[in-house]
C-alpha positions in Angstrom: -11.9 -18.2 2.8 -11.6 -16.3 6.1 -12.5 -12.6 6.1 -9.6 -11.2 8.1 -9.7 -7.8 9.8 -7.0 -5.3 10.7 -7.9 -4.2 14.2 -5.8 -1.8 16.3 -5.4 -3.2 19.8 -7.4 -0.4 21.3 -10.4 -1.4 19.1 -10.4 -5.1 19.8 -13.3 -5.0 22.2 -15.4 -3.3 19.5 -14.9 -6.0 16.9 -15.4 -8.7 19.6 -18.7 -7.2 20.6 -19.8 -7.2 16.9 -19.0 -11.0 16.7 -15.5 -11.2 15.3 -13.3 -14.1 16.4 -9.5 -14.3 17.0 -7.5 -16.7 14.8 -4.6 -17.8 17.0 -2.7 -19.3 14.1 -2.9 -16.2 11.9 -2.8 -13.7 14.9 -5.7 -11.8 13.3 -9.3 -11.1 13.9 -11.8 -12.5 11.4 -15.5 -12.5 10.6 -17.1 -15.9 11.2 -19.4 -17.4 8.5 -23.0 -16.3 8.8 -22.1 -12.7 10.0 -22.4 -9.7 7.7 -19.3 -7.8 6.7 -21.2 -4.4 6.9 -20.4 -3.5 10.5 -16.7 -4.4 10.0 -16.0 -2.3 6.8 -13.5 0.0 8.5 -11.3 -3.0 9.6 -11.8 -5.2 6.6 -8.7 -6.2 4.7 -9.0 -6.3 0.9 -8.0 -9.6 -0.7 -8.6 -8.8 -4.4 -6.5 -7.1 -7.0 -7.1 -4.0 -9.2 -3.7 -3.5 -10.6 -1.2 -5.9 -12.2 2.1 -5.9 -14.1 4.6 -8.3 -15.6 7.4 -6.6 -13.6 7.7 -4.1 -10.8 10.2 -1.8 -9.1 10.8 -0.9 -5.5 11.1 2.8 -5.4 13.2 4.4 -2.6 13.3 8.0 -1.5 13.6 9.7 1.8 11.5 11.9 4.1 12.2 13.9 7.2 10.1 12.3 10.0 7.4 14.7 11.2 7.8 13.4 14.8 11.5 13.1 15.5 13.2 14.9 12.6 15.2 11.9 11.4 15.9 11.6 7.6 14.2 8.2 7.1 14.2 6.0 3.9 10.7 5.5 2.4 9.6 3.0 -0.1 6.8 2.5 -2.7 6.0 0.3 -5.6 6.5 1.6 -9.2 5.1 -0.2 -12.3 6.9 0.8 -15.5 3.9 -0.7 -17.5 0.8 -2.2 -16.0 -2.9 -2.8 -16.2 -5.7 -1.6 -14.1 -9.2 -2.9 -13.6 -12.1 -0.9 -15.0 -15.9 -1.5 -15.3 -18.4 -0.7 -17.9 -21.9 -2.0 -18.9 -20.3 -5.3 -20.1 -18.5 -5.9 -16.8 -14.8 -5.9 -15.8 -12.0 -5.2 -18.2 -8.3 -4.3 -17.9 -6.7 -1.1 -19.3 -3.0 -0.6 -19.9 -1.2 2.4 -18.4 2.4 3.7 -19.2 3.8 4.0 -15.7 2.4 4.4 -12.2 3.6 4.9 -8.6 1.3 3.0 -6.2 -0.1 4.4 -3.0 -2.7 3.3 -0.4 -1.8 -0.3 -1.1 -4.4 -2.4 0.7 -3.5 -5.8 -0.6 -0.3 -7.6 -1.7 0.0 -11.3 -2.3 2.0 -13.5 0.0 5.1 -13.7 -2.2 5.5 -9.9 -2.0 4.5 -9.5 1.7 7.2 -12.1 2.6 9.8 -10.0 0.8 8.9 -6.7 2.4 8.4 -8.2 5.8 12.1 -9.2 5.9 13.7 -6.6 3.7 11.6 -3.5 4.6 10.1 -3.9 8.1 9.3 -0.2 8.2 6.9 -0.6 5.3 3.9 -2.5 6.9 0.2 -2.4 7.1 -1.2 0.2 9.6 -4.5 2.0 10.1 -4.8 5.5 8.6 -7.2 7.9 10.2 -6.9 10.2 7.1 -8.4 7.6 4.7 -10.3 5.5 7.3 -8.8 2.1 6.4 -5.6 0.1 6.8 -2.9 0.1 4.1 0.8 -0.6 3.7 2.6 2.6 4.8 6.1 3.7 5.7 7.2 4.2 9.3 10.2 6.1 10.6 13.2 3.8 11.2 14.1 5.8 14.3 10.9 6.4 16.2 8.3 4.3 14.3 6.0 7.2 13.5 3.7 6.7 10.5 4.5 8.4 7.2 1.1 8.4 5.4 0.9 8.2 1.7 -0.9 11.5 1.3 2.2 13.3 2.4 4.6 11.0 0.4 2.6 11.0 -2.8 0.0 13.8 -2.8 2.0 17.0 -3.0 4.0 17.9 -6.1 7.7 17.7 -5.1 7.1 15.1 -2.4 9.1 11.9 -2.0 7.1 9.9 -4.6 5.6 12.7 -6.7 8.8 14.5 -8.1 8.9 17.7 -10.1 11.7 18.9 -12.3 13.6 20.2 -9.3 13.9 16.9 -7.3 13.7 14.0 -9.7 17.0 12.4 -8.7 15.8 11.7 -5.1 14.1 8.5 -6.2 16.0 5.3 -7.0 14.5 2.2 -8.5 15.3 -1.5 -8.0 13.8 -3.4 -11.0 12.3 -6.8 -10.1 11.5 -8.9 -13.1 8.6 -10.8 -11.5 4.8 -10.6 -11.9 3.1 -8.1 -9.6 -0.4 -7.6 -8.4 -2.0 -5.5 -5.7 -5.1 -3.6 -4.7 -4.0 0.1 -4.6 -4.5 3.6 -5.9 -1.9 5.2 -8.1 -0.6 8.3 -9.7 1.6 9.0 -12.7 3.5 11.9 -14.3 5.8 12.4 -17.2 8.6 13.1 -14.7 8.1 9.6 -13.1 8.1 7.9 -16.5 11.2 9.7 -17.7 13.0 9.1 -14.4 12.7 5.4 -14.6 13.7 5.2 -18.3 16.6 7.7 -17.8 
């Protein structure tokens, strides 16, 4: 299986010098067989899962763009119930959690990426200087500026981390299909009540 990379255009000469090759069919850089992944870690795309669910929701909110001031729609994935990978001395196992809002999504399977590519073109993979790796993030629909997940998920009262004062700013579209991804997540009683309510 090819080990694909997410390489900003301005960094293409760096990966080329390290031995990466361009796949014309996929329009992506990749690491050829026989070359170590180690020098490419900052560009390496994840292709494994650490979270899964029998159903998922598209969560929609809004955020004022930091660059142009436009009130732009933003999206995330919400899992009403799901499982997450954990490790112990016996190896990998799955734990159940009550609800979670996903952030820093680094991998989505093809069936989900094809949906978001057409329905949500402003939610796409991009490189984050804050975390140092690429993940699916929102972009302003007017100017294209990145809206990183730290600002949308990290602060209490932000677009996807509601408090008691702003819970009605998130809407959910339930999709009764299996879901899997590689992501981080957060949860709160407000989120769980909001989806149920």
